N, C-alpha and C positions, 0 to 999 in steps of 0.2 A: 504496500501500499506505501505512496505517494505524502506527498507533508500536504498538511494543507497550507493554502494561502498563505494562511498567516505568514507562518513560521517564516516563510518567505519572503515576506513583506517588513519582518525585522530583522532578519539576518541584509536587507536589505539596506536600509536603515541605517544599520551598528555600519555595514560598508564604508554606505557615506560619508560620517562622520571620522569612525578612522579614517577617509581621506581630506578628509578636512580638518583635523589635527597633522599628518606629514604635513600639507601646506602651512605649514603655519609654522613648521621647525627649521621653515626657509625657503632657498631657490627656486624649482625642482629646474630650471635649465641651465643653476652652474651645481647642483648637487646630482649625482646618478646617483645615486643610493635611492633619494625621495625619489626622486624619476622613478626608478621600479619599483619603490615598494609602492607610491601611490598606479603604478600599468601594471601591476597585480591585481591589485586592488579591485581597480578599471573593470581588472577581465571577470572573476571575483564580482562586481556585480552585473557585467551580459551576460556572463550566468544565468545567476537564477532568474533572470530577468527571460527568458524564452524556456522557462517551468509552463510545462504544454498538463 
């Protein structure tokens, strides 16, 4: 049985908040680690929005 949509929605909100916290740490265009962390979280966000 798949997870309910609420679980996916909460995870999306958590990931969005994490991306905001990463951005507060510095400039993504000058820090490769911050850029990679943001990109990874955006990939997670995308995978949770493509749920059937």
